[in-house]
C-alpha positions as CSV (number, residue, x, y, z in Angstrom):
1,X,-146.2,200.5,-154.6
2,X,-143.9,200.9,-151.6
3,X,-140.8,198.8,-151.0
4,X,-142.5,197.3,-147.9
5,X,-145.6,196.1,-150.0
6,X,-143.2,194.5,-152.4
7,X,-141.3,192.4,-149.8
8,X,-142.6,189.1,-148.6
9,X,-144.1,189.5,-145.0
10,X,-142.3,187.8,-142.0
11,X,-144.6,185.1,-140.8
12,X,-144.9,183.3,-137.5
13,X,-146.6,180.0,-137.6
14,X,-147.3,178.4,-134.1
15,X,-147.6,174.6,-134.1
16,X,-151.2,173.8,-134.6
17,X,-152.2,177.5,-135.0
18,X,-152.8,180.2,-137.5
19,X,-150.2,182.0,-139.4
20,X,-149.3,185.4,-137.8
21,X,-148.2,188.1,-140.4
22,X,-146.4,191.0,-138.8
23,X,-147.6,194.5,-139.9
24,X,-144.2,195.8,-140.8
25,X,-141.1,193.7,-141.5
26,X,-138.2,194.2,-139.2
27,X,-135.3,196.4,-140.2
28,X,-132.9,193.8,-139.0
29,X,-132.5,190.5,-137.2
30,X,-129.8,188.9,-135.2
31,X,-128.7,185.2,-134.9
32,X,-126.6,184.0,-132.1
33,X,-125.3,180.7,-131.0
34,X,-122.9,179.6,-128.1
35,X,-120.6,176.6,-128.1
36,X,-119.0,175.3,-125.0
37,X,-115.3,174.7,-124.8
38,X,-113.3,174.0,-121.5
39,X,-109.8,173.2,-120.5
40,X,-109.5,169.6,-119.3
41,X,-109.4,169.3,-115.5
42,X,-106.8,167.5,-113.4
43,X,-107.8,165.6,-110.3
44,X,-108.5,168.1,-107.5
45,X,-110.2,170.5,-110.0
46,X,-107.0,172.1,-111.3
47,X,-106.7,173.3,-115.0
48,X,-104.5,170.9,-117.1
49,X,-102.2,173.6,-118.3
50,X,-98.8,173.1,-119.6
51,X,-95.9,175.7,-119.1
52,X,-94.8,175.2,-122.8
53,X,-98.2,176.1,-124.2
54,X,-99.7,179.6,-124.6
55,X,-103.2,178.1,-124.0
56,X,-104.4,174.7,-122.8
57,X,-106.0,172.3,-125.1
58,X,-109.7,172.5,-125.1
59,X,-112.4,169.9,-124.7
60,X,-115.7,170.3,-126.6
61,X,-118.7,170.4,-124.2
62,X,-121.6,170.7,-126.8
63,X,-123.4,173.4,-128.7
64,X,-126.0,175.6,-127.4
65,X,-129.3,176.5,-129.1
66,X,-129.3,179.3,-131.8
67,X,-131.3,182.4,-130.9
68,X,-133.2,184.6,-133.4
69,X,-133.8,188.2,-132.1
70,X,-135.7,191.0,-133.7
71,X,-137.7,194.2,-133.1
72,X,-141.1,194.4,-134.5
73,X,-143.1,197.6,-135.1
74,X,-146.8,197.9,-134.9
75,X,-149.0,200.9,-135.8
76,X,-152.7,201.1,-136.3
77,X,-153.1,204.9,-136.1
78,X,-154.7,205.0,-139.5
79,X,-157.4,202.3,-138.4
80,X,-160.1,204.2,-136.5
81,X,-161.1,202.6,-133.2
82,X,-158.3,199.9,-133.5
83,X,-156.3,198.7,-130.5
84,X,-152.7,197.7,-131.3
85,X,-152.9,195.0,-128.7
86,X,-155.3,193.1,-131.1
87,X,-152.1,192.5,-133.2
88,X,-149.4,192.3,-130.5
89,X,-151.5,189.9,-128.4
90,X,-151.0,187.3,-131.1
91,X,-147.3,187.2,-130.4
92,X,-147.7,187.5,-126.6
93,X,-149.9,184.4,-126.5
94,X,-146.9,182.4,-127.9
95,X,-145.4,182.7,-124.4
96,X,-148.5,181.1,-122.8
97,X,-149.2,177.3,-122.2
98,X,-151.1,175.7,-125.1
99,X,-153.5,173.3,-123.5
100,X,-153.1,170.6,-126.1
101,X,-149.3,170.7,-126.1
102,X,-149.1,171.4,-122.4
103,X,-146.3,174.0,-123.0
104,X,-146.1,177.2,-125.2
105,X,-146.1,176.2,-128.9
106,X,-142.9,175.9,-131.0
107,X,-143.1,178.2,-134.0
108,X,-141.8,178.4,-137.4
109,X,-140.6,181.9,-138.4
110,X,-140.5,182.3,-142.2
111,X,-139.4,185.3,-144.3
112,X,-138.9,185.1,-148.0
113,X,-137.0,182.2,-149.7
114,X,-136.6,179.0,-147.9
115,X,-133.0,179.1,-147.4
116,X,-130.2,180.5,-145.1
117,X,-131.5,181.6,-141.7
118,X,-135.2,181.0,-142.5
119,X,-137.4,179.2,-141.8
120,X,-136.3,179.2,-138.1
121,X,-138.1,176.9,-135.7
122,X,-138.0,178.0,-132.1
123,X,-140.0,178.9,-129.0
124,X,-140.4,182.5,-127.7
125,X,-137.9,182.8,-124.9
126,X,-138.1,186.5,-124.3
127,X,-140.7,189.2,-125.1
128,X,-140.7,193.0,-124.2
129,X,-143.7,195.0,-125.3
130,X,-143.4,198.8,-125.3
131,X,-146.5,200.8,-126.2
132,X,-145.5,204.3,-127.5
133,X,-148.7,206.0,-128.8
134,X,-152.2,206.2,-127.5
135,X,-155.6,207.5,-128.6
136,X,-157.6,210.2,-126.9
137,X,-159.3,207.5,-124.9
138,X,-156.1,205.9,-123.8
139,X,-156.1,202.9,-126.1
140,X,-152.6,202.1,-127.3
141,X,-152.2,202.4,-131.1
142,X,-148.5,202.0,-131.6
143,X,-146.1,199.5,-130.1
144,X,-142.6,198.0,-130.4
145,X,-141.9,194.3,-129.6
146,X,-138.5,192.9,-128.9
147,X,-138.7,189.1,-129.3
148,X,-136.2,186.3,-129.2
149,X,-136.8,182.8,-130.4
150,X,-134.6,180.0,-129.0
151,X,-134.1,177.1,-131.5
152,X,-136.4,174.2,-130.9
153,X,-135.0,171.2,-132.8
154,X,-136.6,167.7,-133.2
155,X,-134.1,165.4,-131.8
156,X,-134.4,163.1,-135.0
157,X,-133.9,166.0,-137.3
158,X,-131.0,167.3,-135.3
159,X,-129.2,163.8,-135.5
160,X,-129.8,163.6,-139.3
161,X,-127.7,166.8,-139.7
162,X,-124.8,165.4,-137.6
163,X,-124.9,161.7,-138.3
164,X,-122.1,160.8,-140.8
165,X,-124.0,157.9,-142.1
166,X,-126.8,159.9,-143.5
167,X,-127.1,162.8,-146.0
168,X,-129.7,165.5,-145.5
169,X,-131.9,166.9,-148.2
170,X,-134.0,170.0,-147.5
171,X,-137.4,169.8,-149.5
172,X,-137.9,172.7,-151.9
173,X,-140.9,173.7,-153.8
174,X,-141.7,171.1,-156.6
175,X,-139.7,168.2,-154.9
176,X,-141.1,164.7,-155.0
177,X,-139.6,161.7,-153.3
178,X,-138.8,160.2,-156.8
179,X,-136.8,163.2,-157.9
180,X,-135.0,163.3,-154.6
181,X,-134.1,159.7,-155.0
182,X,-133.0,160.3,-158.7
183,X,-130.7,163.1,-157.5
184,X,-129.3,161.1,-154.5
185,X,-129.1,157.7,-155.9
186,X,-129.5,158.1,-159.7
187,X,-132.6,155.9,-159.3
188,X,-136.0,157.4,-158.8
189,X,-137.4,153.9,-157.7
190,X,-135.6,154.1,-154.5
191,X,-137.9,156.7,-153.2
192,X,-139.5,154.1,-150.7
193,X,-136.1,154.0,-148.8
194,X,-136.4,157.7,-148.2
195,X,-140.1,157.5,-147.2
196,X,-139.4,154.6,-144.7
197,X,-136.4,156.3,-143.2
198,X,-138.5,159.6,-142.6
199,X,-141.7,157.8,-141.7
200,X,-143.7,159.5,-144.6
201,X,-147.0,158.0,-145.0
202,X,-148.2,160.1,-148.0
203,X,-145.3,160.9,-150.5
204,X,-147.4,163.5,-152.2
205,X,-147.7,165.6,-149.1
206,X,-144.2,167.0,-148.5
207,X,-143.6,170.0,-146.3
208,X,-141.3,172.6,-147.8
209,X,-138.3,173.2,-145.7
210,X,-138.4,169.8,-144.0
211,X,-135.1,167.9,-143.7
212,X,-135.0,164.5,-145.0
213,X,-132.5,161.9,-143.9
214,X,-131.2,160.1,-147.0
215,X,-130.0,156.5,-146.2
216,X,-126.5,155.5,-147.4
217,X,-126.5,154.2,-150.8
218,X,-125.1,150.9,-149.4
219,X,-128.0,150.2,-147.1
């Protein structure tokens, strides 16, 4: 069995849509993020620099969204009569407006274990398709896609990660609200506090990878 078959497939799940499994895993991916810092301005728009300093003090102006970029390879040369666009169009459609959402759908990009950079939730902000091989009839049968996802965070989830009054727990396989409460509070009976804080109606349906806000023990 090849190494490619042994590896978990990178999966793209659009909001409200079907999972998209890539034909071949990417050889690499890149994560980027910008953070804005600027020198304080004096009246009149001049930089507030001081002659005794090598650099002015900086003022934090906010963080930008992370970006996930990768190159995806598609090849259907061994599938007679197949058009590679049947596969690439699944990703190209993620740039189009979804009628129900009235915007292109946010996606969850998963690859292997639920930790680190994945799952990555974002929208397709850039897509370039390059078709590199064609059948005798002119049908494209090989392509390379360069795709960038820009992070799309739920404002409430984002606040949970930065609010000092709350702890965040990422749901893992096998988690229940009771065992999360036992871990966080030492009391499994306090699971209702977590359910109410995160507006969970069914405590038996927990989405792996979801971030839970854990209310302060003193609440």
